[in-house]
N, C-alpha and C positions, 0 to 999 in steps of 0.2 A: 257634282251629280252623284246620286246614290244608286248603286247597282243592287237590284233585288235578286237574292239568291234562291228563295223558295216561293213556289206557287202558293198563293194565299188560300186557294180552295183545297188542294190535296197535299201540299207540302213537298212536292217533288222539286228537285234541284236541276232537272233536265228540261231545257226549253230551247227553241230555235227562232230566228227572226221570221216574222209573219208579214209585216208591212212597214215601210218607211214613209213617213208623211210629215207635212209641215204643221207648225202652229199657225194656221191660216189667219186666226183672229187677231193676234197681237204682235208676236215677235218674228214670225217667218222662220224660226229655227226648225231644224230637222229633229225628229224623234222616231224611235223604233218601238213598234208593238211586237211582242214575242208571244209564242204559243207554247203552252206546257205540253211536253211530249207524253205525259202520263194521262191527264184528264182533258186536254184540249182547251183549257182556260187561256184567255188572252189578257195581257197586261203590258202597260208601258214600261220600258226598261232600257237604259236607266232613267231615273226621274230626278228632278231638281231636289236639292236638300230641303228639309222642312223650313229652314230659315230663309230660303230663297224662293219658295213656291209662291209666296204672296205677290211677287213681282208679276206673275203671269195672270193675275186677276185685275190689275190696275188699268182698267180701260172702260170707257162708256160702252164699248162693244160687248163687254161681258154683262149681259142684260139681267141676270138674276141679282146682280149687285147694283143695278142701275134702273132708273125709271125713265131713261131717255126715250123720246119718241122720234128721234132723228132718223130719217130714212124709212122706206116702205116696210121693211121687215120688222124694225123695232115698233113702228106704229101698229102693225097688225098683231104683233105679239102682245102689246098692251091691251088692245081691244079684246082679243080672245081670252087673255088672262082673267078679266073680270068674270067671264062665264065659267071658266074652269075652276076658279076659286070656290064658287058656289057648289060646283059639282063635287069637288073634293070633300067639302064639309058634309054634303049629303051622303057620300059613301061612308064616312066615318060614323055619322049618326045612325046609319042602318046596321052597323057592325058591332058597336060597342055600347055598353050600358052606362059606364061612368063618364064624367066630364073633365077629368084631369088629363091634360094634353101637354106633351113635350114635342116641339118641332125642332129637329136637329138640322142645322144648316138653314136657319130661318131667314137668311138674307135680309132684305129690307122690310120684312114683317107684314107683307100684304096678306099672306094666308092666315097668320095669327089674328090680324084685325078682323077678318071675316069670321073666323072660328069663334072669337070672343063675342061677336055680335049674335052668334047662334047659341050662346050659352056655355061654351067651353071655358074652363079655367086654364088658359094656355100661356106658356112662355117658351122662349126659344134659346137655342145654343147657336152662336154664330161667331166664327173666329175673326171676321173682318171688322175692324173698328168703325170704318165709315158706314158700312151697312147697318151696324148696330145703332149708330147715331141717328141714321135716317129712320130706323124702326121706332126709336124712342120719340123723336121729334115730330115725325109726320104721321106715323100709324099708331102712336101712343100704346105700344106694346112693350112688354119686358123682354129684353134680349141680352143674354149673358155670354161671356167669353167661354171658349172651349174648355178651359180648366174647370168650369162650374159642373161639367158632366160628372166629375169625380167627387163632388161635394153634395150631390143630391142624395136624399134618403132612398133606401131600398124599398121597392113596392110602392112608390109614391105617385105613379102615374098610371092611367088606364089605357092610354094609347100614345104611341110614338110615331111621328111622321117624318119621312125623309123624302122630299120631293126633288129628285135628281141630285142627291147628295152622296149616296153610298159610293159612287164611283170616284169621289174626291177624297175619301177618308184615308188619312196617311197610315194610322195604326189600326187597320180595319178589324182584325180579330179582337184586339184588346178593347176597342171602343164598343164593338158589338156585345162582347161579354158584359161590359159595364151597363149597357142599355138593358140587357136582359135582367140584371139585378134591379134596376130602377123600375122596370115594368112589373105591374102586379101579375100574379098567377092568372093565366087565362086572358091576359091583356093582349092587345093587338098591335102589330107594327104594319104601317103602310109604307111601302118602299117602291118608289118610281125610279126606273133606270132605262136608258136606251137599250135596245135589243139589236146587237150586231148581226143577228141572223136575219133581220128584216129585209124585205125586197129593196128598200131605198139604200140600205147599207151595201148590199150586193151590187146595186146599180152604180153608185158613186165611188165605191172602193176608197182610194186614198183621199178623195175629196169629201167623203161623208162627214158632215159637220159634227155629228154626234160622237165621233172619235175624240175631238176636242183636246188633243194632246197639247201640253203635258198636264192640263188641269184634270182630265180624266185619267186616273191611274189604272183603272180596271175597265174591261170591256165585256159585258155579260151577255150570255145567252140564257134562256130560261133554265136549262139544266144546270148551269153553273150556279146561279143564285139559289136555286132550290137545294142543291147539295151543300152549299156553304151554310145556309141557315139551318138545315137539318142537323149538321154537325154542331151548330151552336145551341141546339135545343129547341128549335122552333118547328112548327108544322105549317106547311103551305095550305091555306084555305081557299084562295081565290086568285085569279089573274084578271085584271081589269084593263081594257085597252085605253090608250090615250090617243085617240084618232087625230086630234088636231096637230100633234107633234110631227106626224109624217109630212104635213104641209110646210110647217116652219123649218124643219130640218132640211127638207128638200130644197126649199127656196134659198136657204143659207148655203147649201152645197152648190147650187147653181152660181151663186155669187162668187164662191171660191174658185169655180171653174172659169170665171170671167164671162159668164153668159147672163142672159136676162132672167132675173130672179123668179118672175112669175111662172116661167116654164116649170119650175119646181112644183107648182100646184098640180100639174098633170102627173108627175112622178109620185107625189104624195097620194093622189087618188088611186093610182095603180097599186101602190104599196098597201093601202088599206084593203083593196080588193083581194090582193094576194096574201093577206094576213092569215088566212086559214092554213096555208102551207108553211109560211115563214114566221108567223107572229107579227105583231104591230111594231112600228118604229120605236115606240116607247110603251112600256107596260107597268102597271102598278101591281105589286105582289102583296097580298095580305097574309101575314104570318100570325099565328097564335103562339103565345108563350106557354109552352108545356112544362 
């Protein structure tokens, strides 16, 4: 296990325990989320070493690397995904002029497939070998190893997407700095992350599925991600809600509590209603490369 000394947002070395919770999805191991005493950012600490973290993704339950439809939650996820993929491409079309796209953490390539059908020249960065093979074989898209990020030309893409990926990136500031070099001046980044300030996070506490330790290394509020990206040279242009996520996350949280999953639909609905105060369960942040 690796202990994180500095807060990735402000650099402070002072933090205290915030929440102890299980890896409900795969191993049932206990992990701790800590809170920075300077800026209030939350992060998992300690975390598995980089050569061990892959173990925590090896399951059909980890759905972004799987197309399994086993169980009600997985089936609903796949049904909704077809709609949200079209929605994501529409957001990008309305925000950028160029068609050169890089999808970081491209998983099994479903988003890239839809983006290419809509005219984008896209390829992905994905560290998981099995997910890359699926992307090539089934979705017929180009997907490269993580090391490829450091081989790409500067100013070579118009838009970078990270759909629930930022919270997984091991060398966060280093990789973000590299992405900024790859992105053309004025180019956009679309970054989707869970919002730990949302109503459903407050309701479920240690059972909130979007904490997803230890795969999620960081746990963002809107002020955290805005500050981080401002420090990296980006300007926040827009925040887009991901309303479906409240239902999926709440249903999964109910499963972790040992209750009937569909009750989570009620909590997801309430979370979306309360979003004016707390924000949505997941949000997309659109940043411009200045």
